[in-house]
C-alpha positions, -999 to 999 in steps of 0.1 A, spaced: 169 -464 -484 198 -441 -492 190 -433 -530 151 -429 -519 169 -401 -497 188 -387 -523 166 -387 -551 136 -367 -527 164 -349 -502 144 -314 -516 112 -322 -506 128 -336 -475 144 -303 -470 111 -282 -477 91 -303 -453 123 -298 -425 118 -261 -428 81 -260 -428 82 -282 -395 110 -257 -384 93 -224 -392 58 -239 -379 75 -243 -346 96 -211 -346 61 -195 -352 47 -212 -321 73 -207 -296 72 -168 -304 35 -170 -296 39 -186 -265 72 -166 -258 46 -136 -261 17 -150 -244 42 -154 -213 59 -119 -222 25 -101 -219 11 -125 -193 45 -112 -171 40 -74 -182 2 -76 -169 12 -93 -137 35 -65 -128 11 -37 -134 -14 -54 -114 16 -58 -83 22 -20 -89 -11 -13 -87 -15 -30 -53 20 -16 -40 8 20 -44 -25 15 -28 -7 -4 1 14 28 1 -13 48 1 -32 31 27 3 33 46 5 72 43 -32 78 54 -27 53 83 0 72 93 -19 108 90 -45 87 115 -17 77 139 -1 117 143 -34 129 143 -45 108 174 -13 111 190 -20 150 187 -54 146 204 -41 125 228 -15 150 234 -39 177 242 -61 157 261 -31 150 285 -22 186 288 -61 193 297 -57 171 316 -26 179 338 -37 218 336 -71 201 354 -52 179 381 -28 209 388 -59 236 393 -68 210 419 -38 207 436 -29 244 434 -68 254 451 -67 242 486 -105 248 489 -112 225 460 -131 200 479 -152 217 501 -163 248 481 -181 253 450 -161 273 419 -162 312 419 -170 331 385 -128 333 378 -124 293 386 -153 286 362 -136 309 335 -99 293 346 -115 257 340 -136 267 305 -103 281 293 -87 246 296 -108 233 275 -111 258 245 
C-alpha cells in the first residue's frame, strides 16, 4: 500500500489540490452570499427605521398642533366663562351690540 502511495503521490497531491480549490471556491461563494444578504437586511432595516422616524416626527407635529388648538380653545372657553361671571345681567337679558362684539372677538 505504501509503495502504491509513493508511486502515485503527484496524482494524489493534484487531486487533493483540486478538491481544496473547489472547496475554497464554494466556501467563498457561501460567504459572499451571506454577506450580500446581511447587507440587504441592513438596508431594509435602515429604510424601516427612517420610515418609523418620519412617522414619529409627523406624530409629534400633529400632537403639538392639537395641543395648541386645545390651548386656544380652553382660552376661549375661559374668556366666555369670565364674561358670564363678570356680566351680572347675563342670565336675564339679551346681549347688546357691545356684548355681541366682545363675544365675537373671543372666537377670532
